[in-house]
C-alpha positions in Angstrom: 67.5 -9.6 -18.7 64.6 -10.2 -16.2 62.6 -7.1 -15.2 61.8 -6.2 -11.6 58.2 -5.8 -10.5 58.7 -2.0 -10.4 59.8 -2.1 -14.0 56.8 -4.2 -15.0 54.4 -1.8 -13.3 56.1 1.2 -14.8 56.0 -0.4 -18.3 52.4 -1.4 -17.8 51.5 2.2 -17.1 53.4 3.5 -20.1 51.7 1.1 -22.4 48.3 2.4 -21.2 49.4 6.0 -21.7 49.6 6.6 -17.9 52.6 8.5 -16.6 54.1 6.4 -13.8 55.6 8.2 -10.8 58.5 6.1 -9.8 60.0 6.8 -6.4 63.1 5.7 -4.6 65.9 7.2 -2.5 68.4 4.6 -3.6 70.4 5.4 -6.7 70.4 1.8 -8.0 66.6 1.6 -7.7 66.3 5.0 -9.5 68.4 3.6 -12.4 66.4 0.4 -12.4 63.1 2.2 -12.3 64.1 4.3 -15.3 64.8 1.3 -17.5 61.3 0.7 -18.8 61.6 1.7 -22.4 63.7 -1.3 -23.6 60.9 -3.9 -23.4 57.2 -4.3 -24.1 54.6 -6.3 -22.3 52.6 -8.6 -24.6 48.9 -8.0 -24.9 47.9 -11.2 -23.2 50.0 -10.3 -20.2 48.6 -6.7 -20.2 45.1 -8.3 -20.1 46.1 -10.4 -17.1 47.4 -7.3 -15.3 44.3 -5.3 -16.1 42.2 -8.1 -14.6 43.9 -7.5 -11.3 42.1 -4.1 -11.0 38.9 -5.3 -9.3 36.6 -3.2 -7.2 37.8 -5.2 -4.1 41.4 -4.4 -4.9 40.7 -0.8 -5.5 38.9 -0.6 -2.1 41.9 -2.2 -0.4 44.3 0.2 -2.1 42.1 3.2 -1.1 42.1 2.0 2.5 45.9 1.6 2.5 46.3 5.0 0.8 44.2 6.7 3.4 46.1 5.0 6.2 49.5 6.0 4.8 48.5 9.6 3.9 47.1 10.1 7.4 50.2 8.6 9.0 52.5 10.8 6.9 50.4 14.0 7.3 51.6 16.2 10.2 48.2 16.9 11.5 46.2 15.9 14.5 45.6 12.3 13.2 42.4 13.2 11.3 41.8 13.2 7.6 40.9 16.9 7.7 42.4 18.6 4.6 43.8 15.3 3.2 43.0 14.5 -0.4 41.4 11.1 -0.3 39.6 11.0 -3.6 41.5 9.0 -6.3 40.6 10.1 -9.8 41.6 8.9 -13.2 41.7 12.3 -14.9 
């Protein structure tokens, strides 16, 4: 059975000892997202996925994260009080 991109990302996290936070409001997606324990990503593929984490891509993610958090935060449109530091620990 082919895995979805969400399942691949979830499994990628698990294999790196990162707890993925999978989110959906649709039951079928919740079930799909939970099915990440029945396969493993080969090390060569893990290396390819890790290589996607460049400084440029992290900067793009941070910009999008800030935009979404600001949009979804019921404030005055500023980033005041919004956590915008992304940490690994």
